[in-house]
C-alpha positions in Angstrom: 75.5 89.8 111.6 75.5 87.7 115.1 78.5 87.0 116.9 78.3 83.2 115.8 77.1 83.8 112.3 80.5 85.0 111.5 82.8 83.0 114.1 80.6 80.4 112.3 81.4 81.9 108.5 84.9 82.7 110.1 85.8 79.4 110.4 84.4 78.2 107.1 86.0 80.6 105.2 89.8 79.8 107.3 89.3 76.1 106.7 88.2 76.8 103.2 91.6 78.6 102.2 93.7 75.9 104.0 92.8 72.8 102.1 93.0 75.0 98.9 95.8 76.7 99.5 96.9 72.4 99.8 94.6 71.3 96.5 92.5 71.7 93.4 88.8 73.5 94.0 87.5 69.9 92.4 89.1 68.3 95.0 87.5 69.7 98.2 84.5 67.6 100.0 82.4 69.2 102.2 83.1 67.1 104.5 87.1 67.5 105.0 85.9 71.2 104.7 83.2 70.6 108.4 86.3 68.4 109.7 88.6 71.6 108.9 86.4 74.1 109.6 84.9 71.9 113.0 81.4 72.7 112.0 78.8 70.4 111.0 77.9 70.0 107.9 74.2 71.3 108.3 75.8 74.1 109.3 77.9 74.3 105.8 74.8 73.6 103.9 72.9 76.1 106.2 76.0 79.5 104.7 76.8 77.6 101.6 74.8 75.6 99.0 78.3 74.0 97.6 81.9 74.8 97.8 81.3 75.6 94.3 79.0 78.5 95.6 81.8 79.2 98.9 84.8 79.7 96.3 82.8 82.1 94.1 81.8 84.1 97.5 85.4 84.3 98.9 86.1 85.5 95.2 84.0 88.2 95.3 85.1 89.9 98.3 88.6 89.4 97.2 87.7 91.5 93.7 86.1 93.5 96.1 88.9 93.6 97.8 91.2 94.9 95.7 89.0 97.3 94.2 88.4 98.8 97.6 92.6 99.2 97.8 92.5 101.8 94.5 93.0 104.6 96.0 92.0 107.4 92.8 89.5 105.0 91.2 86.7 107.8 92.2 89.3 109.7 89.7 89.8 107.8 86.9 89.6 108.8 83.7 91.5 108.2 80.4 93.9 111.0 81.0 95.7 109.0 84.1 95.6 105.5 82.5 99.3 104.8 84.4 98.3 106.3 87.6 95.2 104.1 87.8 97.1 100.5 86.5 100.0 101.5 89.0 97.2 101.2 92.0 95.2 98.9 90.8 99.0 96.3 90.2 99.8 98.0 93.3 96.0 96.6 95.7 96.7 93.4 93.5 100.3 92.8 94.8 98.7 93.6 98.7 96.5 91.1 98.2 98.3 88.5 96.6 98.9 85.5 99.1 95.5 85.2 99.1 94.8 85.5 95.6 97.5 82.9 95.1 95.4 80.3 97.2 92.0 81.3 95.9 93.0 81.6 92.4 94.9 79.4 92.0 94.4 76.6 89.0 92.1 76.4 86.7 91.1 79.7 88.5 93.5 82.0 87.1 92.0 83.4 84.2 88.8 84.1 86.9 90.5 87.1 88.6 91.4 89.3 84.7 87.7 88.7 84.1 86.4 89.8 87.1 88.2 92.5 87.9 87.4 93.5 84.4 83.7 93.2 84.7 84.0 95.0 88.1 86.1 98.4 87.4 84.2 99.2 84.3 81.2 98.9 86.2 82.2 101.7 88.7 84.0 103.3 85.6 80.6 102.8 83.8 78.6 104.8 86.6 81.5 108.5 86.5 81.5 107.5 82.7 78.0 106.0 81.7 79.8 107.5 77.5 82.5 105.0 78.3 80.1 101.6 77.9 79.7 101.8 74.2 82.9 103.3 73.7 84.7 100.4 72.6 88.6 101.8 71.5 87.9 102.6 75.6 86.5 99.1 76.5 89.6 97.9 74.7 92.8 99.5 76.8 90.2 99.5 79.8 90.6 95.7 79.5 94.0 95.8 77.9 95.5 97.5 81.6 93.5 95.3 83.6 93.8 92.4 82.4 96.9 92.5 80.7 98.6 93.8 84.2 97.2 90.6 86.1 98.3 88.5 83.1 101.8 90.3 83.4 102.2 89.7 86.6 101.2 85.9 86.2 103.9 85.3 83.7 106.3 87.1 85.8 105.5 86.4 89.6 109.4 86.9 90.3 109.7 90.8 89.8 110.5 93.1 92.0 107.8 95.4 92.9 108.9 98.5 91.8 109.8 97.4 88.6 107.1 95.4 87.3 104.4 97.9 88.5 106.9 101.0 86.8 107.0 99.1 84.4 103.1 98.4 83.5 102.5 101.9 83.9 104.9 102.7 81.4 103.1 100.3 78.6 99.6 102.6 80.2 101.6 106.0 79.1 102.4 104.4 75.7 98.6 104.0 74.7 97.2 106.4 75.6 97.7 108.5 72.6 95.6 105.3 71.1 92.7 106.7 72.3 
């Protein structure tokens, strides 16, 4: 990628994060983002259709980063779902400052839904038979979304206590599948 394009995209994204940390997505204008990024509107529109397209791109990148942070995802099986859930929790907690900005307000549920969808894609590539297995899909969704929503409800919890608790919950669920 051209260095100028990379620099412009970084400026746009940094400006977006700065503005998003202060106000809801629907209150951010292209004009103020361009002022913050020191670019003109035509430059912004050459990269993104609108603020929502930028937000969606940043959400997707964050989800990809979380998924890439799950070290043993390729070795996932239902027998080790507790270890998978532990790694998932640690992966999204490592991105928590960015998550708290990008997925705040009305976008809060987007992360759970996107993680659920994208992680299942990865798991289905390895285990295509899981895609049609309703019980396995429910357990996967529970592990993925449950961990995220448990964190949202308990953000002050100590990391180790939180991760250990979620891991223990998933261990209890394993015999059900």
